[in-house]
N, C-alpha and C positions, 0 to 999 in steps of 0.2 A: 519352459519360459518363466522367469523369476517374477515375483509380484510386482515389483516396480515397472517391468516391461509390461505386465498385464495391464496395470493402472494406465500407462500411456497409450498403449496400442492394441490392448485385447479387446474382446467383445464387452458389451456392458455388464453382463453378470460377472465375467472375470475381473473387470475393473471394480465391481462393487465388492467383490471377494477380497481383492487386494487392499481396498480401503478399510475393510474391517481388519485385516492384518496390520495395517497402519495404524488403525485406532488402538489395538491390543498392544502393539510394541512400543508406540509412542515416542520413537527416536527422531532425531534431527534429519536423518537420512532421507526421510519422506517429504519433507517441506517443499524442496524445489521440484521432485517429480509431480507432487500434487499441484503446484502452481503451473508446470508444464500441461498436465492434463486439464487443468481448468482453462487455460488459454486454448488449448487445441481440440478438446472434445466437444461434442454438440449435443449429447444426450442429457436432456433437462434434469432428470432424476440424478444423474451421475454428478452433474454441475452443482445441484443443490446440496449433495452430500460432501462434496469437496469444500464448497464454500462454508458450510456448517463447521467442518473440521478446521479449517484454515482460520476461521473467525473465532475459535475458541482454544487455540493452543496455549498451552501453559509452559513451554520450554522457551527460556529466554532467548536462546541462540537462534530461534526462529526469526527473531526481529532482525537479525543480521543478515540472514538468508532473504527475508522480504526487502531488505534494504538494498541489497545488491540486485535484486530483481528490478527495483525501481531505477537503478542505473543502468539496466540492460534494455537497449532498444527492442530486443526480441519481444519484450513484455509490455511494450508501450500500450497495446490495445486493452490491457488489463490493470494499467496503473492505478486507475479509480479504485478498482476492486481490492488491489494490494494495500493501498492506504486504508481502505475500509477495514480490511483484516487486521492491519496493525492497530487501528484504533479500536476495534472489538475485542483484541487480546489484551488491551491495555498497555500496548508497546509505545509509549509517547517519549522515546529517547531523542534528545536533541542531536545525536549523531545523524539523524535522518533528515533533519530539518531542510538542508539543501536539496537533497533528493525529492523531498514531497513538494517543496515550492518549484522546483525545477518542472516536476511533473505536471503540477497545476498549471503553470504558466503555458506548458506546450499542449496540454490536454484541453478537453472541452468542459462544459458546465459540470458534469458529474465528477470529474477529477477535481475541479476548483471547489466543489462543494464538500467533497470528502476531506481535501486538504484543509479547508477552513475548519471543518469538525475537529480534525486531528490537532491543528494548531491551537484551537481554543482549549484544548485539554492540558497543554504544555504548562507546567508549573513554574519553570525557570528555564533560561539559557545562558549557560556559563561560558560558552564560546562566542566572545564578542565579534570575532571575524565572520563566524556563521551567521550571526544574527543581522550584522550590517549588510552582509552579502545578500540575504534574503529580503532584507527591506528594500535594498536597491533594485533587486529583481521585481518585487512587488509594485515598487514605484513606477518601474518602467512599464509594466503590464497596465497599470491604472492610466497611464498616459497615453497608451495605444488606443486607436478607435476600434474597439472590438464589437462586433454584432451578436455575440454569443451569450450575452446577459450576464457574464462573469464579473463585469467591473465592480458591482457592489459587493460580491465575495471577496475580491482582492483588497477593496477598502477596508472591509472587515478583518482580513488577515493582518493588514498593515496596522490597524489599530490594536489589534491583540498582541502583535510583536512589538510595537512600540511601547505598550503598557508593560511588557516584560522587561524592555530595555530600560525602562524608568526604575524598575524594581532593583536594578544592579547597583 
Protein backbone atom coordinates (compact mmCIF):
# COMPACT_ATOMS: atom_id res chain seq x y z
CA UNK A 1 0.00 0.00 0.00
CA UNK A 2 1.51 3.35 -0.97
CA UNK A 3 1.72 6.28 1.42
CA UNK A 4 -1.12 8.30 -0.10
CA UNK A 5 -3.45 5.30 0.14
CA UNK A 6 -2.35 4.83 3.77
CA UNK A 7 -3.20 8.46 4.46
CA UNK A 8 -6.67 8.12 3.02
CA UNK A 9 -7.69 4.65 4.13
CA UNK A 10 -5.03 3.10 6.33
CA UNK A 11 -5.09 2.78 10.09
CA UNK A 12 -4.34 5.87 12.17
CA UNK A 13 -0.67 5.03 12.74
CA UNK A 14 -0.17 4.26 9.03
CA UNK A 15 -1.87 7.54 8.16
CA UNK A 16 0.32 9.46 10.61
CA UNK A 17 3.40 7.80 9.11
CA UNK A 18 2.18 8.82 5.65
CA UNK A 19 1.85 12.42 6.87
CA UNK A 20 5.45 12.30 8.04
CA UNK A 21 6.47 11.22 4.54
CA UNK A 22 4.39 14.08 3.13
CA UNK A 23 6.06 16.53 5.51
CA UNK A 24 9.52 15.35 4.43
CA UNK A 25 8.83 15.30 0.69
CA UNK A 26 6.86 18.55 0.64
CA UNK A 27 5.49 18.00 -2.87
CA UNK A 28 2.26 19.27 -4.33
CA UNK A 29 1.00 15.72 -4.94
CA UNK A 30 0.04 15.46 -1.25
CA UNK A 31 -2.31 18.45 -1.03
CA UNK A 32 -5.46 16.93 -2.52
CA UNK A 33 -5.04 13.61 -0.68
CA UNK A 34 -4.61 15.55 2.56
CA UNK A 35 -7.82 17.47 1.80
CA UNK A 36 -9.58 14.17 1.10
CA UNK A 37 -8.30 12.65 4.33
CA UNK A 38 -9.31 15.78 6.25
CA UNK A 39 -12.79 15.47 4.79
CA UNK A 40 -13.17 11.72 5.29
CA UNK A 41 -11.21 10.72 8.37
CA UNK A 42 -12.59 10.88 11.90
CA UNK A 43 -9.52 10.51 14.13
CA UNK A 44 -9.01 13.79 15.99
CA UNK A 45 -5.22 13.54 16.25
CA UNK A 46 -4.93 12.82 12.53
CA UNK A 47 -7.27 15.71 11.64
CA UNK A 48 -5.22 18.08 13.78
CA UNK A 49 -1.99 17.00 12.07
CA UNK A 50 -3.51 17.39 8.61
CA UNK A 51 -4.96 20.81 9.47
CA UNK A 52 -1.60 21.91 10.84
CA UNK A 53 0.15 20.91 7.64
CA UNK A 54 -2.49 22.35 5.29
CA UNK A 55 -2.45 25.63 7.19
CA UNK A 56 1.32 26.03 6.85
CA UNK A 57 2.02 25.12 3.23
CA UNK A 58 4.64 27.16 1.43
CA UNK A 59 4.17 25.62 -2.02
CA UNK A 60 2.29 28.24 -4.03
CA UNK A 61 0.73 25.64 -6.33
CA UNK A 62 -1.19 24.40 -3.29
CA UNK A 63 -3.44 27.46 -3.61
CA UNK A 64 -4.66 26.17 -6.97
CA UNK A 65 -5.41 22.73 -5.55
CA UNK A 66 -7.34 24.31 -2.68
CA UNK A 67 -9.12 26.65 -5.10
CA UNK A 68 -10.20 23.65 -7.17
CA UNK A 69 -11.51 21.98 -4.00
CA UNK A 70 -13.61 25.08 -3.27
CA UNK A 71 -15.33 24.55 -6.60
CA UNK A 72 -15.83 20.83 -6.01
CA UNK A 73 -19.15 19.92 -4.34
CA UNK A 74 -17.48 16.83 -2.85
CA UNK A 75 -15.61 19.18 -0.51
CA UNK A 76 -18.58 21.37 0.45
CA UNK A 77 -18.57 20.19 4.07
CA UNK A 78 -15.02 21.48 4.55
CA UNK A 79 -15.14 24.66 2.42
CA UNK A 80 -14.79 26.82 5.55
CA UNK A 81 -11.69 24.86 6.54
CA UNK A 82 -10.20 25.20 3.06
CA UNK A 83 -10.72 28.97 3.08
CA UNK A 84 -9.04 29.00 6.48
CA UNK A 85 -6.12 27.01 5.09
CA UNK A 86 -5.77 29.48 2.21
CA UNK A 87 -5.72 32.37 4.67
CA UNK A 88 -3.29 30.66 7.06
CA UNK A 89 -0.85 29.97 4.23
CA UNK A 90 -1.07 33.55 3.01
CA UNK A 91 -2.68 32.55 -0.29
CA UNK A 92 -4.81 35.63 -0.98
CA UNK A 93 -5.07 35.36 -4.76
CA UNK A 94 -7.88 37.23 -6.44
CA UNK A 95 -8.19 34.15 -8.68
CA UNK A 96 -10.12 32.50 -5.85
CA UNK A 97 -12.42 35.43 -5.05
CA UNK A 98 -15.49 34.05 -6.82
CA UNK A 99 -15.01 30.60 -5.29
CA UNK A 100 -14.57 31.98 -1.79
CA UNK A 101 -17.66 34.20 -2.05
CA UNK A 102 -19.76 31.43 -3.60
CA UNK A 103 -18.77 29.06 -0.80
CA UNK A 104 -19.59 31.71 1.79
CA UNK A 105 -23.01 32.38 0.25
CA UNK A 106 -23.85 28.67 0.20
CA UNK A 107 -22.24 27.77 3.52
CA UNK A 108 -23.04 28.63 7.08
CA UNK A 109 -21.67 31.06 9.62
CA UNK A 110 -18.18 29.52 9.84
CA UNK A 111 -17.74 29.62 6.07
CA UNK A 112 -18.88 33.25 5.91
CA UNK A 113 -16.53 34.17 8.77
CA UNK A 114 -13.54 32.50 7.08
CA UNK A 115 -14.43 34.20 3.79
CA UNK A 116 -14.62 37.61 5.47
CA UNK A 117 -11.23 37.07 7.08
CA UNK A 118 -9.75 36.04 3.72
CA UNK A 119 -11.36 38.98 1.86
CA UNK A 120 -10.16 41.51 4.41
CA UNK A 121 -6.58 40.46 3.63
CA UNK A 122 -6.89 41.12 -0.10
CA UNK A 123 -4.74 44.06 -1.12
CA UNK A 124 -6.21 44.50 -4.58
CA UNK A 125 -8.49 42.96 -7.16
CA UNK A 126 -7.47 43.63 -10.74
CA UNK A 127 -10.21 41.54 -12.35
CA UNK A 128 -13.11 43.99 -12.43
CA UNK A 129 -15.57 41.35 -13.62
CA UNK A 130 -14.74 39.05 -10.71
CA UNK A 131 -15.07 41.97 -8.31
CA UNK A 132 -18.45 43.03 -9.70
CA UNK A 133 -19.71 39.45 -9.75
CA UNK A 134 -18.81 38.96 -6.12
CA UNK A 135 -20.32 42.29 -5.11
CA UNK A 136 -23.57 41.23 -6.79
CA UNK A 137 -23.53 37.86 -5.06
CA UNK A 138 -22.91 39.51 -1.71
CA UNK A 139 -25.59 42.14 -2.29
CA UNK A 140 -28.06 39.35 -3.10
CA UNK A 141 -27.15 37.49 0.08
CA UNK A 142 -27.56 40.61 2.22
CA UNK A 143 -31.04 41.11 0.78
CA UNK A 144 -32.09 37.56 1.72
CA UNK A 145 -33.89 36.87 4.97
CA UNK A 146 -31.20 34.68 6.54
CA UNK A 147 -31.55 33.44 10.08
CA UNK A 148 -27.99 32.13 10.38
CA UNK A 149 -26.45 35.38 11.63
CA UNK A 150 -24.33 35.89 8.51
CA UNK A 151 -25.86 39.15 7.28
CA UNK A 152 -23.35 41.38 9.17
CA UNK A 153 -20.50 39.27 7.79
CA UNK A 154 -21.70 39.75 4.23
CA UNK A 155 -22.19 43.46 4.84
CA UNK A 156 -18.56 43.64 6.01
CA UNK A 157 -17.45 41.66 2.92
CA UNK A 158 -19.35 44.10 0.74
CA UNK A 159 -17.68 47.07 2.45
CA UNK A 160 -14.21 45.54 2.09
CA UNK A 161 -14.71 44.73 -1.60
CA UNK A 162 -16.27 48.14 -2.28
CA UNK A 163 -13.18 49.77 -0.79
CA UNK A 164 -11.02 47.69 -3.14
CA UNK A 165 -13.22 48.75 -6.06
CA UNK A 166 -12.70 52.41 -5.17
CA UNK A 167 -8.90 51.93 -5.16
CA UNK A 168 -8.95 50.95 -8.83
